[in-house]
N, C-alpha and C positions, 0 to 999 in steps of 0.2 A: 863489760856490758852490764847494764842495770835495767831490769824490767820492773815496771811498776803496775800493779793491778789492784783494782777495787773489787773485793770479793764478799760474798755472803758468809761472814764468819760468825761464830757464836757471840752473843751479846757481851759476854765478859772478856772477849779478845778484841782489842783495838787494832792490832796489827802484829806482823812478824816478818822476819827477814830470813832468807836462805841464801847460802853461798855454796857454790860448787866451782872450784878452780877460780877462773877470772870472771865468772858470771855470778851476778847477784839478782835476787828478786825480793821485792818488798810487796807484801800483801796487806792491804788496808781494808778494814771493815766498811763496806759500802753504806751501812746504816748510820754511820756517824755523821753529825752535822759537818759542813765544809771546814769550819775552823778546826775542829777536832781531827778531821782527816789530815789537814796540813800539820798539825801538832804531831800526829802519829808518824807521818812521813819523816819529819826531822828527827824524831826520836829514833826511828829505825835506821835512818841514815847515819846517825852518830854511832850506833852499834856497828854498822858496816865499816865505818872509817876508823874507829878507835878500839873496838873490842873484836878484832879480827879472829881471835882464837875461840870466841864463843863462850857461852854460858858454862859449858862443861869445864873449860880451862879455868874460868873465873871461880867456879865453885871449889877448885883445888887450892886456891890461894887463901890467904888469911883475911881477905877483904869480904865483908858481907855482901850478899847479892843485892841488898837494898842500895848499896853504893853504886853498883853496876847500873841499876835502873835510875838512881838519882842523877847521875852524870848525864844520861841520855835525856832525862826530863829537863834538866837545866839548859842543855843545848836547844831543845825544842822550844822552851819558853823564850829563850833569847831570840830565836828565829821568828816567832809569831808575835812577839811583844808589841811591835807597831800596830798590828791589827787588833790585838786584845785591848790595848790601851786607847784605841780610837773611839770607843764608845758606841758607835752605830753598827751593831752586829747584823742588822737586817740585810745590809748590802752583801753579806757572804752566803746567804741562804739560796 
């Protein structure tokens, strides 16, 4: 089960995900423009799907945390690329 919520988060926090057992929750900063909310959704979805053991596990590996975030960013960019490259962003506001 996945729960998606738009929340009033600090300005420097775009989103986060939480997992407990078979339940997941993604929180997205409600103050982001729509395109960036979608970007954040896909970024956090990638973490849920591919980084199941979380940041704490990742920090114990020899991979830098920047790679952990870079992978999620690449996935999110690929997901929103058709919107981003379309040019007319006014339609998403």
